[in-house]
N, C-alpha and C positions, 0 to 999 in steps of 0.2 A: 187792709188799704195803706197805698203808697202815702208815709209823713214828710213831713221838710218843712225847711226852713222861710216864714214866710217872708216878700220883698220887705214889708214894712220893717220889719224885723231885724235884718241887715243893716237896713238903714237905720232901724233905731239905736246897732250895737255901737253907732261912733260916738255915740251922744250917755250911750250907759254908762255906770259903774266899773270897775276892774272884774269886782267880782261878778257881776250876772255875764260881763260878756266868756271872764273864765270858764262860767258854768256851761256857758254853751259849746265852748273848747275846750272840752274837758283835760284831753290830754295836751292843754296849751298849744302854741306851733306846730308839735308831733300830729294833731290830730286830724284823721281820717272824713270826709262825705264821703267815702263809700257805706253802699248801702247794700244788705239783701244779702244772702248766706257767703257772702267772702267777703262779708264788713269787720273781719279779726287777722287774715292773714296779708290786709296793705303795708308798706313801707311809711315809717313816719313824713309825714306830706313835704318836712323842710330836712330831708336827710339829701345830700347834693348828692346829682346824678352816679357824680366820680365814685359815691359810697355805696349802689346801688347794685353792684357789679357783688360784693361780699354781702347784702342782704342775701340777695337770690343762689348764691353758694350755700348757704348756710338755712337755708331755705332748704336747699335740692338734699339735702343731708337730713336734715329734721323729715320733710315729708320721703323717699324714699326705704325702700325696705332695705334693711340687713340681710344679708344672707349666711350661711352656713360655710365655715371652711374644709377644705383647700375652695376659693373659687376666682376663676378668672377676673372677675369685680374686686380686686384686691382692698382697695379704698372700703371695702362693704363688708366685709367678710369676718366671719369672729364671731356670728349669731350664737347665743347658748352655752351648752346646751340648758342648761334651764329659764326661762324666760316668761314674760307676760304679755309682751307684743314682738314685730320684727319691724315697728318703724313707730317713728314717736307720733307720727301725725293721727295715728292709731289710737293712742289716745286723747290727747288736743285734737278731738275732730274738730277740723277748720278753723286749727289756731282754739277753737273753743271749748266748753264746756263735756266731761263727759258724764256715764252715768249706771248707774247699777246694773250688774246682769238683770235680762225683763226672763217672764214665761220661755221656756225651748232653746235660751243661750246656753251654748255649751260651755265658754270661757267668760271669764266676765268685763276683758278686757279696755274696754276704759276704766275698770276701778282696780285698785289692786289692794291687798292685806299688808298690814304691818304686825309684824309677830315680834314677842319678846317677855320675857321675866321678868319677875320684882326681885330686883336687885339688897339679897339677903346678907352676903356675907360681907366682908372690911375688901377682901379681892373685886369682886362684882361693883360693890357704891362706891369704889375708887375707877373704876371702867365706867360704873353709869356715868362721874361725872364726867368722863373723859369721851366720851360716844354718843352720851343723851341716852342708852339705853342697854339692856342685857339683850342680845339675837339669840332664837329660841335654838335651844342647841343643835339638834336636827336638822332645820329649815333653815335656819338663820333670821335674818331682820324681815325678811317680804314672803310668804309665800309667793312661786312660780307658778301658774296653771298652765304651761304650755312647755313643750318640750321639741325637740328635735325629734326626728325618727327613728325611732328602737330605743325611745330614753322614755320612760311614765312620767308624767308629768309628776308635780310634789302632790299638786292634791286638786279639791274642784270647789269652788266661792258659788254656795248656796246662799239666796235671801228670801227669808219671808216675812210679812208684813202682820201688825195687831192691829184693826181701825181702834182710833182714840178720840173718841166725841171731847168739842169745845164749845161753848158757850159764849157767844158774844152777850153782854149784857139788855140785850135789843127781844132778846129767847133766840135768833140764830142761832144751829148748831153746824158748825164742820169739823170733818171727820181728820185726820192727823193718820198715817199710818207708821207704827213701831215696827221697824225694824229688828231681823233676828241673824242674823248670821252665824252658819256652820260651815265644817268644811271637813269635806267626805274623799272618797276615797288614796288617802294617804299614801303615800306611796315609801314612804323608808322608815314607817312604823307609828307610832302614837308618838303625840306632841309630851314635853314636859307637861304632866297635870296641870302649874299654874300659869300658862302661855295666857299672855294678852295678848287681842287680836284689836285693829282698828282697819274700818272699812274708809279708802279716802279716794274719792275720785276725781280724775284728773281736773284741775282749774282751769279758767282758761288765763291764754299767752298773752291779754294786748296787758300796753303798759308797765312792763314788767323794767323794762330799762327805767322810767321814769322813780317806778317804787322803791329798786334800786341807788336812785342817785339824793334821790331826802333825808337831808344832812341828821346823822344820828342825834345831835345837839335837838333839833325838830322833830326826831319823837319819843324823846325822853321826857321832853317839855312837855310831850299833851299828857306823862303821868298829875303832873302839877297843875295843868289847868285840869285833870277832871276833879282831882282831889277838892280846888276849892270850888266848883260850880254844886258840890255836895249833894249830887245824885245818885250817889249809892255807885258809881262807875268808879274801877279801880285797876285804869290798867297799869302791865307791869311785862316788862321788856324778856324776851327770853336770851340765852347767852348761851354758843353751840359753839362748838370747833368749828376754826378754819384748818384746813386740814392741808393749806401751803404754810400758813404759817406757824403750825400746830401750838394755837392760842384761844381763846373762847374769845370768845366778839358778838357783836349784838346779830341775833335773828332777824332776816328780812319774811326766809320763801317759805312753801309748805304749810299746809293747813294750821301746824302748832308753831311755827314760822322756825322748823328747827337746820336751816341752811342757810348759811351768812350771804348768798352771794349768788350769780346764776351764774359763772364757772363752772361751783361747786354743784350747783342744782342740778345743771343739764352730766356734767362727768355722773353724778349720784345717781340719774333715773339712766343713762348709759348704761350702768356697772350691772344695776336691781333691776330694772323694765327689761333689759336686751341681752344682759349677761355678757356684754363689753369691759374691756378694762380700759384702763387709760394711763395716766400718769398723779394723775390727785389719785388714783382707785387702781390698782395696781393687779391684785387677788381678781382671781375668777368670782362667782356670788354661790359657791358649793363652799358648804362645810365639812369640818373636817370626819363629820363623820357621812358623808357621800363621795363616792366616788370615781360621780358624771362626770366632771370636768376636764380630769386626769384621763381618758376613757377617750376621752374627744381630740380632735386636731384644737389649733385655736387659730386665730389670724392676725397674728404676730405680739410683737410683745413692744409697744400697746397695741392692742386693734384700734381704738382711735387717737387718730396719732394728735399733736397740742395742737397742728394747724386746724383741725376737722371740728376739734375744741374752739378753737377760736371764733371761726367761720358762724358757727353756732349761735357761743354768745353772744358774736355781735348781732343774726337775724332775732334769736329771744328780746333782745332789748331792743330792737328799733320795732317791734309789732306795734301799728297806729291803734290808738284807742280812737274811735267812731264816735262821728259829732252827734250831741241832744239830738231828739229831736220835741216838738212839740212846747215847746220851751213856755210861750204867750198862750198856751192853753187856760181859760179859766178854771178847768179843774186839775190841773197838774199845777199850776200855783198856787191852789188852797191844799194839795198837796203837799204843796213843798210847805207853806206854812206847818203843815200835819205835824211831819219829820221835823220841824224844828222843835215842838209846841212838847212832844211828847221825851224829848231826850234822845233820839234814834242818832242826832249831830255829835253827839261825846261822845262818840266810840266811829261815826264814819262819821270823816274829816272833810268838810267838803271845797276848805281852801290852804295846800297847801304849796312851798313855789322848793324846786331842786336846787344842787348846792350847783356850781360852779364847777363846770366839766368841759378841761381845756381836752380832756382824752374826746371827749366825744358831747362837738358840740350842740348837734341838732335835740339834745337830753336840758343843755345848760342852764338854769335859770328858766325853768318854766314853771306857770304859775298854773297849776293841775286844781282836779276837781275829782281824786280817787272816792272820796268817802271809803277811806280805811284811814284808822292812826297807828298800824304796823304794830300793834299789842295785841299782849293775852290779856281774854278775858273769862272768869270766869262764869260759863251760859247754865249751868245749872244741874241736877240731875238728867232732866230730857234730853240733856245731848252726849251727858255724858261716855266716852269710851273706856275710861277707868285705866289707861294708859298711859303713863309718862313720857316725855321726852324734853332730858336736859332739864331744863326749871317749868316749864310747860306738868302742870297737875292732870291729871285721867278726868276735868272738866274745862282746862283750858283752851280755848283756842283763837288763834288772831283775827282779826276783827277783817271780815272778807273782803274787798271791794266789791264798791259795785257798778263803778262805771261799766258800759254794755249791758247791764242786765235786759235791756229793753231787746235786745239783740235777738237774745239765746234761742228762741224761738225761729229764728230766720237761720241761724247760721248750725244750729244743734238740733234743728225738729221738734225738741224737748224744750220744756221748765221747768225740770227737775233741777233741786236744790240743796245748797247745806253741805258737809263736806262726805256723808254717804249717797247724797243720791237721795233722800228721803221724802223732802217736801217736793209737791206736784206743783204748786205755783208758788208762790212768793206770798199772801198771806200764810200760808200752813210752811212759808219759810218762817217770818213772822211770827206765829204764835206757837213754835217751839222754843221761841228767846226763855230761859230763864234764869237763874245766879243775877248777876250785877243788873242784864236785863229785865227782872221780875214788871221792875216800875211801869216802865216801858210800856211792856206789854199786856201789862192792866189798863194802863190808858188809852192801848191801842182793841182794848174789848170793853174797853166803852162807847166805842164809837158808834154812829147809826149808821145804816149801808151806804149812803152818801157819800160822808166822812171817810167809808172804808174803803169806796169805790174811787174816791180822790186821792188817798195815800200809795194807794194800789196806781196809779196810772203817774203819779209823781215817779214815780220806781222804774215803771216801764216808759219812761222817758228818758231816764240816763245810756 
């Protein structure tokens, strides 16, 4: 059923507090009213028409496939030879959320697997501080399960599940699925015996420029706020390498906040996911134990020009967050109050103002509701990947932004959530919370059926 803001609500917004108004327009003036399958693919509403062409050009390089070199399409050649996909949009489907491979899938496509080994020697510990991880010696920091014709992919990703029952206080039982990851058909021999694995699905692209524009002071302020609330929540900032400045800085993007900004996030994805070089990441994604990259022609040096990176950065900065729906529904209002009472909002912050951005005026000084604090939190053993990344340990994850959550089914045709897509719906995602969120989860387990429905209705309204 199509949902939309009622006329009475639109009228009442003029009389409402800024808090209510900005929660309806979660991305501030950038918010789009677009619904349906393309709700995540719209430019910021306040983006001037003079800048829409830059957005469209960035979209073309994000959406269209790259090809092997040499090719007549020399602006898009150099793919592989080892890669995960041939286009960004294949992982961030309709600029939305990826999913784990399902039965019958030959490739993971919108889920990748990070690889690393423990830092044990002094040299490795120094490298870990600098790079955030020690790549697996043969396969590198990420498994590539695609390859050009005539080349074997590095391996095949397989996911199986074990059902884990969880009981609410009223006796209702929900079954969670616990994933088990295996890598088969290894093309270059065995992996290091202590290899650490982390499965990661592609997150939605909406609102990233707004998240990039949150002042560092604001993010660090949430740490002190959480301490003062005394709810057992203790956020931590990740410090990661900015390859352009060669300095450690605040981590913002990725499941463990392992990238400092969108330019580096995009360039790293071009390199790791598509096998494309740039001035930020000038080396092919083969290790010293693989000759594959030197055996094939490249698409130039670099394969992704600074100009293309600028357009893709602009595009990823200005993808709009869709408007909230059903905000005046009594069930949603009840769920919103439960969300606060349970303590969810301690991490999933609902009111943040972006910095002044003279360079990006559409993103400047916007009052937004991303429902994230951008910090790392210990989520318990149940969600642990046991793979550290810079300051993030094996149980810590960055708080996931919740804006646009209710559009997932429309945009992506599924409701799989969490870093590896294990949760089949919102309630399953909540019940996987542990660690710092254990107290909040226990409160959820004490809710009756109508209260649980209200909580989910609120989250689906975002």
